[in-house]
C-alpha positions as CSV (number, residue, x, y, z in Angstrom):
1,X,-10.8,15.9,-5.6
2,X,-9.2,15.0,-2.2
3,X,-7.0,17.6,-0.6
4,X,-5.4,18.5,2.7
5,X,-2.9,21.0,4.3
6,X,-0.2,18.5,5.5
7,X,1.0,14.9,5.1
8,X,3.4,13.1,7.4
9,X,4.9,9.7,6.3
10,X,6.8,7.4,8.6
11,X,9.2,4.8,7.2
12,X,11.6,2.2,8.6
13,X,14.0,-0.2,7.0
14,X,13.0,-3.9,7.0
15,X,16.3,-4.8,8.6
16,X,17.3,-2.9,11.7
17,X,16.3,0.6,12.9
18,X,17.6,4.1,12.3
19,X,19.6,6.2,14.7
20,X,18.9,9.7,15.8
21,X,17.6,12.1,16.8
22,X,18.2,14.1,13.6
23,X,16.2,16.9,12.0
24,X,16.4,18.6,8.6
25,X,14.2,21.4,7.3
26,X,14.1,23.0,3.8
27,X,11.7,24.6,1.5
28,X,10.9,23.6,-2.2
29,X,8.8,24.7,-5.1
30,X,7.4,21.6,-6.8
31,X,5.0,21.8,-9.7
32,X,4.4,25.5,-9.0
33,X,3.5,25.0,-5.3
34,X,5.8,26.1,-2.4
35,X,6.1,23.7,0.5
36,X,8.1,23.2,3.7
37,X,9.8,19.9,4.2
38,X,10.7,18.6,7.6
39,X,12.6,15.4,8.0
40,X,13.2,13.7,11.3
41,X,15.0,10.6,12.3
42,X,14.5,8.7,15.6
43,X,14.4,5.0,15.1
44,X,12.2,5.7,12.0
45,X,12.3,8.4,9.3
46,X,9.5,10.9,9.4
47,X,8.8,13.1,6.5
48,X,6.3,16.0,6.9
49,X,5.2,18.0,3.8
50,X,3.4,21.3,4.4
51,X,2.5,23.4,1.4
52,X,1.4,27.1,1.8
53,X,-2.1,26.2,1.0
54,X,-4.5,23.1,0.8
55,X,-3.3,21.0,-2.0
56,X,-4.5,18.0,-4.0
57,X,-3.3,14.7,-2.4
58,X,-1.9,13.5,-5.7
59,X,0.6,16.4,-5.5
60,X,1.9,15.1,-2.0
61,X,2.3,11.6,-3.3
62,X,4.2,12.8,-6.4
63,X,6.6,15.0,-4.3
64,X,7.1,12.2,-1.7
65,X,7.9,9.6,-4.4
66,X,10.6,12.0,-5.9
67,X,12.0,12.6,-2.4
68,X,12.0,8.8,-1.7
69,X,14.0,8.2,-4.9
70,X,16.5,10.8,-3.6
71,X,16.7,9.0,-0.2
72,X,17.6,5.8,-2.2
73,X,20.8,7.4,-3.5
74,X,22.0,7.8,0.1
75,X,20.3,4.6,1.6
76,X,20.7,2.1,-1.2
77,X,17.2,0.8,-0.6
78,X,13.6,2.0,-0.2
79,X,12.3,1.9,3.4
80,X,8.9,0.5,4.0
81,X,6.0,3.0,4.8
82,X,4.8,2.3,8.3
83,X,2.1,5.0,8.8
84,X,0.6,8.0,7.0
85,X,-1.0,11.0,8.7
86,X,-3.1,13.4,6.7
87,X,-4.1,16.8,8.3
88,X,-7.0,18.9,7.2
89,X,-8.4,16.2,4.9
90,X,-11.3,17.1,2.4
91,X,-12.3,13.8,0.8
92,X,-14.7,14.8,-2.0
93,X,-16.6,11.6,-1.4
94,X,-13.5,9.4,-0.7
95,X,-12.6,8.3,2.8
96,X,-9.3,9.1,4.5
97,X,-8.5,5.4,4.8
98,X,-9.2,4.8,1.1
99,X,-6.8,7.6,0.1
100,X,-4.0,6.2,2.3
101,X,-4.5,2.6,1.1
102,X,-4.7,3.8,-2.6
103,X,-1.3,5.5,-2.3
104,X,0.5,2.6,-0.7
105,X,-1.1,-0.1,-2.8
106,X,-0.6,1.6,-6.1
107,X,3.1,2.6,-5.7
108,X,5.1,1.0,-8.5
109,X,7.1,-2.1,-7.5
110,X,10.5,-0.5,-7.7
111,X,9.8,1.1,-4.3
112,X,10.0,-2.4,-2.9
113,X,13.7,-3.2,-2.8
114,X,15.2,-6.6,-3.6
115,X,16.6,-8.6,-0.7
116,X,20.2,-8.3,-2.0
117,X,20.2,-4.5,-1.6
118,X,18.7,-4.4,1.9
119,X,20.9,-3.8,4.9
120,X,23.6,-1.5,6.1
121,X,26.0,-2.4,3.3
122,X,24.0,-0.4,0.9
123,X,23.9,2.9,3.0
124,X,26.5,5.5,2.0
125,X,25.3,8.5,4.0
126,X,22.5,9.7,6.1
127,X,20.4,12.0,3.8
128,X,19.3,14.2,6.7
129,X,22.8,15.5,7.0
130,X,23.0,16.6,3.3
131,X,19.6,17.4,1.9
132,X,18.3,20.9,1.1
133,X,16.1,22.7,-1.4
134,X,18.9,23.1,-3.9
135,X,19.8,19.4,-4.0
136,X,16.1,18.5,-4.2
137,X,15.6,20.8,-7.2
138,X,18.7,19.3,-8.9
139,X,17.2,15.8,-8.3
140,X,13.9,16.8,-9.9
141,X,15.7,18.0,-13.0
142,X,17.8,14.8,-13.1
143,X,14.7,12.6,-12.9
144,X,13.1,14.6,-15.7
145,X,16.3,14.3,-17.9
146,X,16.8,10.6,-17.3
147,X,13.1,10.0,-17.9
148,X,12.2,6.3,-17.9
149,X,15.9,5.1,-17.6
150,X,16.1,6.0,-14.0
151,X,12.9,4.0,-13.3
152,X,14.5,1.1,-15.1
153,X,17.6,1.3,-12.9
154,X,15.4,1.3,-9.8
155,X,13.3,-1.6,-11.1
156,X,16.5,-3.6,-11.6
157,X,17.2,-3.3,-7.9
158,X,13.6,-4.1,-6.8
159,X,11.7,-7.3,-5.9
160,X,10.1,-7.2,-9.3
161,X,9.6,-10.8,-10.7
162,X,12.4,-10.9,-13.2
163,X,15.4,-13.2,-13.2
164,X,18.5,-11.6,-11.7
165,X,20.3,-12.0,-15.0
166,X,17.6,-9.8,-16.6
167,X,17.9,-7.2,-13.8
168,X,21.7,-6.8,-14.2
169,X,21.1,-6.3,-18.0
170,X,18.6,-3.5,-17.3
171,X,20.9,-1.9,-14.8
172,X,23.9,-1.9,-17.2
173,X,21.6,-0.4,-20.0
174,X,20.8,2.5,-17.7
175,X,24.5,3.7,-18.0
176,X,24.0,4.9,-21.5
177,X,21.5,7.7,-20.7
178,X,23.5,8.4,-17.5
179,X,26.5,9.1,-19.7
180,X,24.5,11.7,-21.7
181,X,23.3,13.4,-18.4
182,X,26.9,13.5,-17.0
183,X,28.4,15.3,-20.0
184,X,27.8,18.9,-18.8
185,X,27.8,18.8,-14.9
186,X,30.8,16.4,-14.7
187,X,32.5,17.3,-18.0
188,X,32.1,13.6,-18.7
189,X,33.2,12.3,-22.2
190,X,33.6,9.0,-23.8
191,X,35.8,8.0,-26.7
192,X,33.8,7.7,-29.9
193,X,33.7,4.4,-31.8
194,X,34.2,3.8,-35.5
195,X,30.6,4.8,-36.3
196,X,31.0,8.1,-34.4
197,X,29.0,6.9,-31.3
198,X,30.2,6.0,-27.9
199,X,29.9,2.2,-27.4
200,X,28.4,0.8,-24.2
201,X,31.7,-0.9,-23.4
202,X,33.5,2.5,-23.7
203,X,30.9,4.0,-21.5
204,X,31.2,1.4,-18.8
205,X,35.0,1.5,-18.9
206,X,35.0,5.3,-18.6
207,X,32.6,5.4,-15.7
208,X,34.6,2.8,-13.9
209,X,37.9,4.7,-14.6
210,X,36.4,8.0,-13.4
211,X,34.2,7.0,-10.5
212,X,34.4,3.3,-9.9
213,X,38.1,2.7,-9.0
214,X,37.3,1.5,-5.5
215,X,34.2,-0.3,-6.5
216,X,35.9,-2.4,-9.2
217,X,39.3,-2.5,-7.7
218,X,39.8,-6.3,-8.0
219,X,38.5,-6.3,-11.6
220,X,40.7,-3.4,-12.7
221,X,43.9,-5.1,-11.3
222,X,43.0,-8.4,-12.9
223,X,44.6,-9.3,-16.2
224,X,41.2,-9.9,-17.7
225,X,39.8,-6.4,-17.1
226,X,39.1,-5.8,-20.8
227,X,37.3,-9.1,-20.9
228,X,35.3,-8.1,-17.8
229,X,34.1,-4.9,-19.5
230,X,33.1,-7.0,-22.5
231,X,31.2,-9.4,-20.2
232,X,29.3,-6.5,-18.8
233,X,28.4,-5.3,-22.2
234,X,27.4,-8.7,-23.4
235,X,25.3,-9.2,-20.3
236,X,23.2,-6.3,-21.5
237,X,23.1,-7.6,-25.0
238,X,21.8,-11.0,-23.8
239,X,18.3,-9.6,-23.6
240,X,18.5,-8.1,-27.1
241,X,19.6,-11.1,-29.2
242,X,18.5,-14.7,-29.7
243,X,20.7,-17.3,-28.0
244,X,22.0,-18.4,-31.3
245,X,23.4,-15.0,-32.0
246,X,25.0,-14.4,-28.6
247,X,27.9,-16.8,-28.4
248,X,29.2,-14.7,-25.5
249,X,30.3,-14.9,-21.8
250,X,27.9,-13.1,-19.5
251,X,27.1,-12.7,-15.8
252,X,24.8,-15.4,-14.4
253,X,23.3,-16.4,-11.1
254,X,25.4,-15.3,-8.2
255,X,27.6,-13.3,-10.5
256,X,24.6,-11.2,-11.5
257,X,23.8,-10.5,-7.9
258,X,27.4,-9.4,-7.1
259,X,27.6,-7.1,-10.1
260,X,24.1,-5.7,-9.7
261,X,25.3,-4.5,-6.3
262,X,28.6,-3.1,-7.7
263,X,27.0,-1.4,-10.7
264,X,24.3,0.0,-8.4
265,X,27.1,1.5,-6.3
266,X,28.6,3.1,-9.4
267,X,25.2,4.4,-10.6
268,X,24.5,6.0,-7.2
269,X,28.1,7.3,-7.0
270,X,27.7,9.2,-10.3
271,X,24.3,10.7,-9.4
272,X,25.6,11.8,-6.0
273,X,28.6,13.4,-7.7
274,X,26.2,15.3,-10.0
275,X,24.3,16.4,-7.0
276,X,27.5,17.8,-5.5
277,X,27.8,15.3,-2.6
278,X,31.5,15.0,-1.6
279,X,32.8,11.5,-2.3
280,X,35.3,11.7,0.6
281,X,32.3,11.7,3.0
282,X,31.4,8.1,2.1
283,X,34.6,6.7,0.4
284,X,35.6,4.6,3.4
285,X,32.1,3.2,3.9
286,X,31.9,2.3,0.2
287,X,35.3,0.6,0.3
288,X,34.3,-1.5,3.3
289,X,31.0,-2.6,1.6
290,X,32.8,-3.5,-1.6
291,X,35.4,-5.5,0.4
292,X,32.7,-7.5,2.0
293,X,31.1,-8.2,-1.4
294,X,34.4,-9.2,-2.9
295,X,34.7,-12.0,-0.3
296,X,31.0,-13.0,-0.6
297,X,30.7,-16.8,-1.1
298,X,33.9,-16.8,-3.2
299,X,31.8,-15.5,-6.2
300,X,34.3,-12.8,-7.2
301,X,37.3,-15.1,-7.0
302,X,35.7,-17.9,-9.0
303,X,34.5,-15.4,-11.7
304,X,37.8,-13.7,-12.1
305,X,40.1,-16.7,-11.8
306,X,38.1,-19.3,-13.5
307,X,35.3,-18.1,-15.7
308,X,36.9,-14.8,-16.8
309,X,40.5,-15.9,-17.2
310,X,39.5,-19.1,-18.9
311,X,37.7,-16.7,-21.2
312,X,35.4,-19.6,-22.2
313,X,37.4,-19.5,-25.4
314,X,34.7,-21.2,-27.3
315,X,32.2,-18.4,-26.2
316,X,30.2,-20.8,-24.0
317,X,29.5,-20.7,-20.2
């Protein structure tokens, strides 16, 4: 079993470079092993993981993947790995080059972000100004609680070969388990439906009301807001029913891109709230990004004034 005493991973966004210099240090206990984490930023992001003793390489990869998911909440995209340095390597028959290649090549595809989330518009805050051991531990617990649903949310924002209409459906679906997670830390509650359960439409509307006012500002002030929530719900349902049973209006094409962005902002906003990150620190940045997307190619205007208001009364696009 290959092991070492430290791993350093360098990352850089596909578009642009990172500022700096910045440094952040904290300690964590992950899977029973204590380690020091050092994050640096100077053009690229440098993550150095140093446990108190030689540790299996698989442990490093697991910890870094969790940390990279946490970075995503701040950055809005996964940065490309540029270089990996492994110190004190013991290969047990495997070469150092093989171990590095095996990690990079076998990362699941959601660590490769879709083009529509890449760029400065996705960034809320610099994680190096906010991360510590407490936040990391909270995030580990969140990932465990959300289980596969958080992976599905990340997949919906990746370059995975799935039509964008399918990606927005997956992302909207991820809000149901998020509602369960948010109950205790955020005192989040949703009105029950006739069957005693919270409907997806009610969950979406409540999340938007509590945490998405700035993200969905033009939708909320539109006369068809209730219809918008219904379209979001039916966009999720599109992947669950045969076309003959749908007879609904749903996001499609460029609309799916626009609302994948907006719902990803909302998803991240809620998770950052659970982690205790002050919204006021990135509210203006978020508002600016939303404003740019609201004016993107006239998609929002056409959807709200034509497709949504018309309501496609016969249930067809």
